[in-house]
C-alpha positions in Angstrom: 174.5 77.6 97.9 172.2 80.7 98.1 173.1 81.7 94.5 172.6 78.2 93.1 169.3 77.7 94.8 167.8 81.1 94.1 168.9 81.2 90.4 168.0 77.5 89.7 171.6 76.7 88.9 171.4 74.0 91.5 170.0 71.9 88.6 173.5 71.7 87.1 174.5 69.4 90.0 171.5 67.0 89.8 172.0 64.2 87.3 169.2 63.1 85.0 168.1 59.7 86.0 167.3 58.2 82.7 170.3 56.4 81.2 172.5 57.6 84.1 174.5 54.4 84.5 175.3 54.3 80.7 176.4 58.0 80.7 178.6 57.5 83.8 180.2 54.5 82.3 180.8 56.3 79.0 182.4 59.2 80.9 184.6 57.0 83.0 185.8 55.1 79.9 186.5 58.4 78.2 188.6 59.6 81.2 190.3 56.2 81.5 191.1 55.5 77.9 189.4 57.7 75.3 191.1 60.9 76.4 194.5 59.4 75.6 193.3 58.2 72.2 191.8 61.6 71.1 188.2 60.3 71.4 185.4 62.8 71.3 184.1 63.9 74.7 180.9 61.9 75.5 179.1 64.8 77.1 178.6 68.1 75.2 178.7 71.3 77.3 176.0 74.0 77.1 174.8 76.8 79.3 172.2 74.5 80.6 174.5 71.5 81.0 177.9 72.5 82.3 178.8 69.3 84.2 179.0 65.7 82.9 177.2 62.9 84.8 180.3 61.8 86.6 181.0 65.3 87.8 177.4 65.6 89.0 177.6 62.4 91.0 181.0 63.3 92.4 179.8 66.7 93.6 176.5 65.3 95.0 178.6 62.7 96.9 181.1 65.2 98.2 178.6 67.8 99.3 175.9 65.5 100.7 177.9 62.5 102.0 181.7 63.0 102.3 181.8 66.5 103.7 179.1 65.9 106.3 180.7 62.6 107.2 184.1 64.2 107.8 182.6 67.0 109.9 180.5 64.6 112.0 183.4 62.1 112.5 185.8 64.9 113.2 183.6 66.3 115.9 183.1 62.8 117.3 186.9 62.3 117.4 187.3 65.5 119.3 184.5 64.7 121.7 185.9 61.1 122.1 189.3 62.6 122.9 187.8 64.5 125.8 185.3 61.7 127.0 185.9 58.4 125.2 182.9 56.7 127.0 180.5 59.0 125.0 181.4 57.0 121.8 180.8 53.6 123.3 177.2 53.3 122.1 178.4 53.7 118.4 181.4 51.5 118.6 183.9 53.9 120.1 187.1 55.2 118.6 187.7 51.8 117.0 184.8 52.6 114.5 184.9 56.4 114.3 188.6 56.8 113.6 188.8 54.4 110.6 185.7 56.0 109.1 187.2 59.4 109.4 190.5 58.1 108.0 188.7 56.6 105.0 186.9 59.9 104.4 190.3 61.7 104.4 191.7 59.3 101.8 188.6 59.7 99.6 188.9 63.5 99.9 192.6 63.4 99.0 192.0 61.1 96.1 189.3 63.4 94.8 191.7 66.3 95.1 194.5 64.6 93.2 192.1 63.5 90.4 190.5 66.9 90.3 193.8 68.7 89.9 194.8 66.2 87.2 191.5 66.6 85.3 191.9 70.4 85.2 194.8 69.9 82.8 192.9 67.8 80.3 191.2 70.7 78.4 192.0 71.8 74.9 195.2 73.4 76.4 196.8 72.5 79.7 195.6 75.7 81.4 192.2 76.1 79.7 190.1 74.6 82.5 192.1 76.5 85.2 191.7 79.7 83.3 187.9 79.0 83.1 187.8 78.6 86.9 189.5 81.9 87.4 187.7 84.1 84.9 184.3 82.2 84.9 184.3 81.6 81.1 185.1 78.6 79.0 185.2 78.3 75.3 183.2 75.3 74.1 182.5 73.9 70.7 178.8 74.4 69.8 177.4 71.1 68.4 174.4 70.8 66.1 173.9 74.6 65.7 172.5 76.2 62.6 174.7 79.0 61.1 172.4 81.7 62.5 172.3 80.2 66.0 175.8 81.0 67.0 176.1 83.8 69.6 178.7 86.5 69.4 180.5 85.1 72.4 180.6 81.3 72.3 181.8 80.9 75.8 179.8 79.2 78.5 179.6 81.0 81.9 180.9 78.6 84.5 
């Protein structure tokens, strides 16, 4: 978090609002159908834009909603196990436990989908290798011949 905030890389995780719904739908259609038909990826990667809109929304949701929800409901479950009456004003264990359980299922679903999507690069291990070494080879689109850098990778 410190690195992302101090270097400005936090912007990678904030989706641009204009046309967001259209871009998210295009990305979801690509993952659901286009990827199997060999369609072009709807979001080009660049050093300034490493995440597609669906990834951005997913990470914003995980970091700002799901993880805090899981921590809070986990603490409430622990406290409720010691003194159940403390949870009465918010609906007791009957409310807190299902919310925590739903959060667990959402997190596990994210994990399964995330692991699967790491295998959808130009080779089965390309994305995993990029996570390990911090570099990913990307196709540079709309670049003039003199614009290509010596190393065409994008630092992750």
